[in-house]
N, C-alpha and C positions, 0 to 999 in steps of 0.2 A: 409528384413533387418535383418542382423545377430546380435545377442546379443554380446556385447563386455565386456571385463573385467572379474571379478571373478564371475558374476552372473550365467553364464551357469554351472560352476563347482558347485556352491552352490545349484542350482536347481537340478542337477544330484544327489548330496549328499543327499539332502532331499528326492528325489524319491527312493533312495536305502535305506535310514534309516527308512523312514515312516512305511513300513510293519513290520520291526523288532521291532520298538517301539510299534506298535499296538499289536503285538504278546506277547510282554512282559507285556503289561497291562492286557491281558486276562489270567485268571487262568487256569492252567493245569487241565484237567479232571482226575478222578481216573483211567480211562482206559488208557489215555495218559501217566500218571505217571507209571502205570504198565508196559507199553511198554518201556518207558525210563529206568526203573530200571531192567527189566528182559529179554527183547528181543534184541538179537544181531545176526542179519542175513543180509547178510552173516557174518560169524564169522570174527571178527577183527583179523588181523594177528599180532602175537607176538611170539617171540622166545621160550617162555615157559609159563606155567600156572601162575607162580608168576608174571612175567612181564605183562601178559595179565590182570590179576586182578588189579594190581597197575594202569595200564593205563585206564582200563574201569571204575573202581570205581571213579577215578578222573574226567574222561571225561563225565560221566553220572551224575556228581554233587552229589555223594553219600559220599563225604568226605569234604564238604564245611566248616562246623563248627566243627563237631566231626567225627570220623572214624566209619562208619556203621560196626557193628561187623561181619555180614555175609550177603552175597547176592548171588543169583543164576542167571546166565545168560542162557537163552534158545536159542539154535542155530537152530531156525526154523522160517519160514516166519510168519509175523504178522497174516495173515489170518489163517494159520494152527493152531497157538496158540489160536486165537479167537474162532476157531471151537470146542475147548474143551467144550465151554458153549453150544454146540448144538450137532450135530451127532458125533463129534469126542471125546465126553466124556460121562461119566456115572454119574448121580447124586448120591452122597453118603449121605451127611447130609446137612440140611438147604440149603445153596446156594453153597456148595463145590462140584466140579466136578473132577473126576479122568480121566486123558487122557486114551484113548483106546490103544494108541501106545506109545512106548518109545520115548523120545527126547534126543538129544545130549545136555549135560549141562556142564557148567564150574561153580563150586562152589568155592566162594572166602570167606576165613575167615581171619579175622584180626590176624596177628601175635602178639606174646606177645610184650608188650611195650606200646608205646604212644597211647592214646585214642584220641589225637588231631592231625590234619595234621602237617607234612606229614605222611600219613598212609602207613603201609607196610602189604601186604596180602600174604597169602599162597593160592595156587590154585590147584584144582584137577578137572579132567574131568571125566564124567560119562555118561552113557546112561540109562535112566530109565523113567518110567511113572511118571507124575507129577499131583499135585492137586492145583486147583485154585478156588478162590471165584468168583462167577459171579453175576453181577447186570445188569439188562436190556439186558441180553444176551451177555455181554461182560466181560472178565476177568478183575478184579480190584485188586486182591491180590494173591500172591504166597504163598502157604502154605509150610512151611519149611519141608524138608525131615526129617523123623523120628518121625513126630508128627501126622501122620494119625491115 
């Protein structure tokens, strides 16, 4: 016997929304937050670095309440970035590791003006070694360039 009326549609909607609701109820780990904030692979397509930064900063929820002053996106696979905490990196101080190889990066900096959304960013690309903080063998913090 087939179900009639709005019930099948409601059941389907519940099946689709349930996993999303459960995911929202679970807190993001520090490692997951690191990936959301800093790993973009393959690199999202945009006409230029400024538009790339404006798009990604918003898409990654880095401009929800206030405009994050600066953020760096790493254009390498998550496993390659995670490997910095193992054979792909060298321990420097405490829990900070320097990558053994350079990575393609996009550095986004807030342009002068509003500190609240809508945010406007300047972007520049670079290829360089990076430093990350590791906990439990996984990256959890990106160390801003120039502060090594």
